[in-house]
C-alpha positions as a Markdown table, in Angstrom:
| # | Residue | x | y | z |
|---|---|---|---|---|
| 1 | Met | 0.0 | 0.0 | 0.0 |
| 2 | Glu | 1.3 | 3.4 | -0.9 |
| 3 | Gln | 2.4 | 5.5 | 2.1 |
| 4 | Pro | 0.6 | 8.8 | 2.6 |
| 5 | Ala | 2.3 | 12.1 | 1.9 |
| 6 | Ile | 3.6 | 14.0 | 4.9 |
| 7 | Glu | 1.1 | 16.8 | 4.5 |
| 8 | Val | -1.8 | 14.3 | 4.6 |
| 9 | Leu | -0.4 | 12.8 | 7.8 |
| 10 | Leu | 0.0 | 16.2 | 9.4 |
| 11 | Phe | -3.6 | 17.1 | 8.5 |
| 12 | Leu | -4.9 | 13.8 | 10.0 |
| 13 | Ile | -2.8 | 14.3 | 13.1 |
| 14 | Gly | -4.3 | 17.8 | 13.7 |
| 15 | Ala | -7.8 | 16.6 | 13.0 |
| 16 | Gly | -7.4 | 13.6 | 15.2 |
| 17 | Phe | -6.2 | 15.6 | 18.1 |
| 18 | Leu | -9.1 | 18.0 | 17.9 |
| 19 | Ala | -11.6 | 15.3 | 17.4 |
| 20 | Ala | -10.4 | 13.3 | 20.4 |
| 21 | Phe | -10.3 | 16.4 | 22.6 |
| 22 | Ile | -14.0 | 17.0 | 22.0 |
| 23 | Asp | -15.0 | 13.3 | 21.9 |
| 24 | Ser | -13.4 | 12.5 | 25.2 |
| 25 | Ile | -15.6 | 15.1 | 26.9 |
| 26 | Val | -19.1 | 14.9 | 25.2 |
| 27 | Gly | -18.7 | 12.7 | 22.1 |
| 28 | Gly | -19.2 | 13.9 | 18.6 |
| 29 | Gly | -15.5 | 13.8 | 17.6 |
| 30 | Gly | -16.5 | 11.8 | 14.5 |
| 31 | Leu | -17.8 | 15.1 | 13.1 |
| 32 | Ile | -14.1 | 16.0 | 12.6 |
| 33 | Ser | -12.2 | 12.8 | 12.3 |
| 34 | Leu | -14.4 | 10.9 | 9.8 |
| 35 | Pro | -14.6 | 13.8 | 7.2 |
| 36 | Ala | -10.8 | 14.3 | 7.6 |
| 37 | Leu | -10.3 | 10.7 | 6.6 |
| 38 | Leu | -12.7 | 11.1 | 3.6 |
| 39 | Leu | -10.8 | 14.2 | 2.6 |
| 40 | Ala | -7.6 | 12.3 | 2.7 |
| 41 | Gly | -9.0 | 10.1 | -0.1 |
| 42 | Leu | -10.2 | 7.0 | 1.8 |
| 43 | Pro | -13.3 | 5.1 | 0.5 |
| 44 | Pro | -16.3 | 5.5 | 3.0 |
| 45 | Gly | -16.1 | 1.9 | 4.3 |
| 46 | Ile | -12.4 | 2.1 | 4.9 |
| 47 | Ala | -12.7 | 5.6 | 6.4 |
| 48 | Ile | -15.3 | 4.3 | 9.0 |
| 49 | Gly | -13.1 | 1.4 | 10.0 |
| 50 | Thr | -10.0 | 3.6 | 10.2 |
| 51 | Asn | -11.9 | 6.1 | 12.3 |
| 52 | Lys | -12.8 | 3.3 | 14.7 |
| 53 | Leu | -9.1 | 2.6 | 15.2 |
| 54 | Gly | -8.4 | 6.1 | 16.4 |
| 55 | Gly | -11.7 | 6.3 | 18.3 |
| 56 | Thr | -10.9 | 3.1 | 20.3 |
| 57 | Phe | -7.5 | 4.5 | 21.5 |
| 58 | Ser | -9.2 | 7.8 | 22.2 |
| 59 | Ser | -12.0 | 6.3 | 24.3 |
| 60 | Leu | -9.5 | 4.0 | 26.2 |
| 61 | Thr | -7.3 | 7.0 | 27.0 |
| 62 | Ser | -10.1 | 9.2 | 28.3 |
| 63 | Thr | -11.6 | 6.3 | 30.2 |
| 64 | Leu | -8.4 | 5.7 | 32.1 |
| 65 | Ser | -8.1 | 9.4 | 32.8 |
| 66 | Phe | -11.6 | 9.7 | 34.2 |
| 67 | Leu | -11.0 | 6.5 | 36.1 |
| 68 | Arg | -7.9 | 7.7 | 37.8 |
| 69 | Ser | -9.7 | 10.9 | 38.9 |
| 70 | Gly | -12.6 | 8.9 | 40.4 |
| 71 | Lys | -15.1 | 10.2 | 37.8 |
| 72 | Ile | -16.4 | 6.8 | 36.8 |
| 73 | His | -19.0 | 4.8 | 38.7 |
| 74 | Leu | -16.9 | 1.7 | 38.1 |
| 75 | Lys | -19.4 | -0.9 | 39.5 |
| 76 | Leu | -22.3 | 0.3 | 37.3 |
| 77 | Ala | -20.2 | 1.0 | 34.2 |
| 78 | Met | -18.5 | -2.5 | 34.4 |
| 79 | Ser | -21.9 | -4.2 | 34.8 |
| 80 | Leu | -23.0 | -2.5 | 31.5 |
| 81 | Phe | -19.7 | -2.9 | 29.6 |
| 82 | Gly | -20.5 | -6.3 | 28.1 |
| 83 | Phe | -24.0 | -5.2 | 26.8 |
| 84 | Ser | -22.4 | -2.3 | 25.0 |
| 85 | Phe | -19.7 | -4.6 | 23.6 |
| 86 | Val | -22.0 | -7.3 | 22.3 |
| 87 | Gly | -24.5 | -4.7 | 20.9 |
| 88 | Ser | -21.7 | -3.0 | 18.9 |
| 89 | Ala | -20.3 | -6.3 | 17.6 |
| 90 | Ile | -23.8 | -7.2 | 16.2 |
| 91 | Gly | -24.3 | -3.8 | 14.8 |
| 92 | Ser | -20.9 | -3.7 | 13.1 |
| 93 | Tyr | -21.7 | -7.0 | 11.4 |
| 94 | Ile | -25.1 | -6.1 | 10.3 |
| 95 | Ile | -23.9 | -2.8 | 8.7 |
| 96 | Thr | -22.0 | -4.9 | 6.3 |
| 97 | Leu | -25.3 | -6.5 | 5.1 |
| 98 | Leu | -27.8 | -3.6 | 5.4 |
| 99 | Pro | -27.7 | 0.2 | 4.6 |
| 100 | Ser | -27.9 | 2.5 | 7.7 |
| 101 | Ala | -29.3 | 5.6 | 5.9 |
| 102 | Phe | -32.8 | 5.0 | 7.1 |
| 103 | Leu | -31.7 | 5.8 | 10.7 |
| 104 | Lys | -30.9 | 9.4 | 9.9 |
| 105 | Pro | -34.4 | 10.9 | 10.4 |
| 106 | Met | -34.8 | 9.1 | 13.7 |
| 107 | Val | -31.4 | 10.2 | 14.9 |
| 108 | Ile | -32.2 | 13.9 | 14.1 |
| 109 | Val | -35.4 | 13.7 | 16.2 |
| 110 | Leu | -33.7 | 11.9 | 19.2 |
| 111 | Leu | -30.7 | 14.3 | 19.2 |
| 112 | Ala | -33.1 | 17.3 | 19.0 |
| 113 | Leu | -35.1 | 16.0 | 22.0 |
| 114 | Val | -31.9 | 15.3 | 24.0 |
| 115 | Thr | -30.5 | 18.8 | 23.3 |
| 116 | Ile | -33.8 | 20.6 | 24.1 |
| 117 | Tyr | -34.3 | 18.7 | 27.3 |
| 118 | Thr | -30.8 | 19.4 | 28.5 |
| 119 | Leu | -31.0 | 23.1 | 27.5 |
| 120 | Phe | -34.1 | 23.7 | 29.5 |
| 121 | Lys | -33.1 | 21.8 | 32.6 |
| 122 | Lys | -31.1 | 24.7 | 34.0 |
| 123 | Asn | -29.2 | 23.0 | 36.9 |
| 124 | Trp | -29.4 | 19.5 | 35.5 |
| 125 | Gly | -26.1 | 17.6 | 35.9 |
| 126 | Lys | -24.5 | 20.3 | 38.0 |
| 127 | Glu | -24.4 | 18.0 | 41.1 |
| 128 | Ser | -24.9 | 14.3 | 41.3 |
| 129 | Thr | -28.1 | 13.0 | 42.8 |
| 130 | Tyr | -27.3 | 9.3 | 42.1 |
| 131 | Thr | -27.4 | 7.1 | 45.2 |
| 132 | Asp | -28.0 | 3.5 | 44.0 |
| 133 | Ile | -29.8 | 1.7 | 41.2 |
| 134 | Thr | -32.8 | -0.6 | 41.5 |
| 135 | Thr | -32.9 | -4.0 | 39.7 |
| 136 | Lys | -35.6 | -2.6 | 37.4 |
| 137 | Lys | -33.5 | 0.5 | 36.5 |
| 138 | Trp | -30.4 | -1.7 | 36.0 |
| 139 | Val | -32.2 | -4.0 | 33.6 |
| 140 | Leu | -33.5 | -0.9 | 31.7 |
| 141 | Ser | -29.9 | 0.5 | 31.7 |
| 142 | Ala | -28.5 | -2.8 | 30.3 |
| 143 | Val | -31.1 | -2.7 | 27.5 |
| 144 | Ile | -30.2 | 0.9 | 26.7 |
| 145 | Ala | -26.4 | 0.1 | 26.8 |
| 146 | Phe | -27.1 | -2.8 | 24.3 |
| 147 | Ile | -29.2 | -0.6 | 22.0 |
| 148 | Ile | -26.7 | 2.3 | 22.0 |
| 149 | Gly | -23.8 | -0.2 | 21.5 |
| 150 | Phe | -25.7 | -1.7 | 18.5 |
| 151 | Tyr | -26.3 | 1.8 | 17.2 |
| 152 | Asp | -22.7 | 2.7 | 17.5 |
| 153 | Gly | -21.6 | -0.3 | 15.5 |
| 154 | Phe | -24.3 | 0.1 | 12.9 |
| 155 | Phe | -24.4 | 3.8 | 12.4 |
| 156 | Gly | -22.6 | 5.9 | 15.1 |
| 157 | Pro | -23.2 | 9.6 | 15.1 |
| 158 | Gly | -24.3 | 10.9 | 18.5 |
| 159 | Thr | -23.3 | 7.8 | 20.4 |
| 160 | Gly | -21.4 | 9.8 | 23.0 |
| 161 | Ser | -24.3 | 12.2 | 23.4 |
| 162 | Phe | -26.9 | 9.4 | 23.9 |
| 163 | Leu | -24.7 | 7.6 | 26.5 |
| 164 | Leu | -24.0 | 10.9 | 28.4 |
| 165 | Phe | -27.7 | 11.7 | 28.4 |
| 166 | Ala | -28.6 | 8.2 | 29.7 |
| 167 | Phe | -26.3 | 8.6 | 32.7 |
| 168 | Leu | -27.6 | 12.1 | 33.4 |
| 169 | Leu | -31.1 | 10.5 | 33.6 |
| 170 | Leu | -29.8 | 8.2 | 36.3 |
| 171 | Gly | -28.8 | 11.2 | 38.4 |
| 172 | Phe | -25.0 | 11.6 | 37.7 |
| 173 | Asp | -23.4 | 15.0 | 37.3 |
| 174 | Phe | -22.1 | 16.0 | 33.8 |
| 175 | Val | -18.4 | 15.0 | 34.5 |
| 176 | Thr | -19.2 | 11.6 | 36.0 |
| 177 | Ala | -21.8 | 11.0 | 33.3 |
| 178 | Ala | -19.1 | 11.8 | 30.7 |
| 179 | Gly | -16.7 | 9.4 | 32.4 |
| 180 | Asn | -19.3 | 6.5 | 32.5 |
| 181 | Ala | -20.2 | 7.3 | 28.9 |
| 182 | Arg | -16.5 | 7.1 | 27.8 |
| 183 | Met | -16.2 | 3.6 | 29.3 |
| 184 | Leu | -19.2 | 2.2 | 27.5 |
| 185 | Asn | -18.1 | 4.0 | 24.3 |
| 186 | Phe | -14.8 | 2.2 | 24.7 |
| 187 | Ala | -16.7 | -1.1 | 24.9 |
| 188 | Ser | -18.6 | -0.4 | 21.7 |
| 189 | Asn | -15.5 | 1.0 | 19.9 |
| 190 | Ile | -13.3 | -2.1 | 20.6 |
| 191 | Ala | -16.1 | -4.5 | 19.5 |
| 192 | Ser | -16.6 | -2.5 | 16.3 |
| 193 | Leu | -12.8 | -2.2 | 15.7 |
| 194 | Leu | -12.3 | -6.0 | 16.0 |
| 195 | Thr | -15.1 | -6.5 | 13.4 |
| 196 | Phe | -13.6 | -4.0 | 11.0 |
| 197 | Ile | -10.1 | -5.6 | 11.4 |
| 198 | Ala | -11.6 | -9.0 | 10.6 |
| 199 | Leu | -13.2 | -7.5 | 7.5 |
| 200 | Lys | -9.9 | -5.7 | 6.6 |
| 201 | His | -11.7 | -2.3 | 6.5 |
| 202 | Ile | -8.8 | -0.3 | 8.1 |
| 203 | Asn | -6.0 | 1.7 | 6.6 |
| 204 | Phe | -3.2 | 1.4 | 9.2 |
| 205 | Tyr | -0.9 | 3.9 | 7.4 |
| 206 | Tyr | -3.5 | 6.6 | 8.0 |
| 207 | Gly | -5.0 | 5.2 | 11.2 |
| 208 | Leu | -2.0 | 4.7 | 13.5 |
| 209 | Pro | -0.5 | 8.2 | 13.3 |
| 210 | Met | -4.0 | 9.6 | 13.7 |
| 211 | Ala | -4.6 | 7.2 | 16.7 |
| 212 | Val | -1.4 | 8.6 | 18.4 |
| 213 | Ala | -2.7 | 12.1 | 18.0 |
| 214 | Met | -6.1 | 11.1 | 19.4 |
| 215 | Ile | -4.5 | 9.6 | 22.5 |
| 216 | Ala | -3.0 | 13.0 | 23.2 |
| 217 | Gly | -6.2 | 14.8 | 22.5 |
| 218 | Ala | -8.3 | 12.4 | 24.6 |
| 219 | Trp | -5.9 | 12.8 | 27.6 |
| 220 | Ile | -5.9 | 16.6 | 27.5 |
| 221 | Gly | -9.6 | 16.8 | 26.9 |
| 222 | Ser | -10.6 | 14.5 | 29.7 |
| 223 | Arg | -8.3 | 16.3 | 32.1 |
| 224 | Phe | -9.7 | 19.6 | 31.0 |
| 225 | Ala | -13.3 | 18.4 | 31.7 |
| 226 | Ile | -12.4 | 17.0 | 35.1 |
| 227 | Arg | -10.7 | 20.4 | 36.1 |
| 228 | Asn | -13.5 | 22.6 | 34.8 |
| 229 | Gly | -16.6 | 20.6 | 35.7 |
| 230 | Ser | -20.2 | 20.9 | 34.5 |
| 231 | Thr | -19.9 | 24.6 | 33.7 |
| 232 | Phe | -17.6 | 23.6 | 30.8 |
| 233 | Val | -19.1 | 20.2 | 29.8 |
| 234 | Lys | -22.7 | 21.2 | 29.6 |
| 235 | Pro | -22.3 | 24.0 | 27.0 |
| 236 | Leu | -20.0 | 21.8 | 24.9 |
| 237 | Phe | -22.5 | 18.9 | 25.1 |
| 238 | Ile | -25.3 | 21.2 | 23.8 |
| 239 | Thr | -23.0 | 22.7 | 21.1 |
| 240 | Met | -21.8 | 19.3 | 19.8 |
| 241 | Ser | -25.4 | 17.9 | 19.9 |
| 242 | Thr | -26.6 | 20.8 | 17.8 |
| 243 | Leu | -23.7 | 20.3 | 15.3 |
| 244 | Leu | -24.6 | 16.6 | 15.0 |
| 245 | Ile | -28.2 | 17.5 | 14.3 |
| 246 | Gly | -27.1 | 20.0 | 11.6 |
| 247 | Lys | -24.8 | 17.4 | 10.1 |
| 248 | Gln | -27.5 | 14.7 | 9.8 |
| 249 | Ile | -30.0 | 17.2 | 8.3 |
| 250 | Trp | -27.3 | 18.3 | 5.8 |
| 251 | Asp | -26.7 | 14.7 | 4.9 |
| 252 | Leu | -30.4 | 14.1 | 4.3 |
| 253 | Leu | -30.8 | 17.2 | 2.1 |
| 254 | Ile | -27.8 | 16.4 | -0.2 |
| 255 | Arg | -28.6 | 12.7 | -0.4 |
């Protein structure tokens, strides 16, 4: 395989760093990294797989950073980890058989509802009100983790936003919700990555340098979120959700 030009690598490294910085906090980094890979000339299928390579390293880095700072509810997140992993593996396999475009209108509506709800809940996520989880809520959370994991493997845009929102509903503050979301996003990313590796849908010449940059971006982004708290995370969450909505609407209009 022909090695990429140095200017292409520098472009992908910059895009990867910025994407991971944002993604490690509220998700939505794919809005930057995936178009960057497409601009570099990769076919859509290979670009998606290559993006998962960087995304997996990014989510692992931010997960470890949040974990070290005590901003992940480890017992709950670990109990949901497998559901996200299995859901994503199934979704990643099915995307090779079926088109995912029919999900776009539904994703627009769901992201809009999530954004509006978060916008109007003024103090929501400022402080944690989570105490414990009932069996009924855990079963519902497991189902949601599986569904969002499946969605991430099958389609993807907005996964971080949906996970963060789900943990906010359980009563976590924005920073801990972000930490929990990154851990489950790592589960769905690694499952999807393994599927794409098996299908040989990854360009490692582009993906590995970009992954290194995304590790740096994820570490800095997660530390920034931990230091600045919900006053920084909430506005960024709303901004990225709005951009995701705009991107999906744009894709529908030009299809």
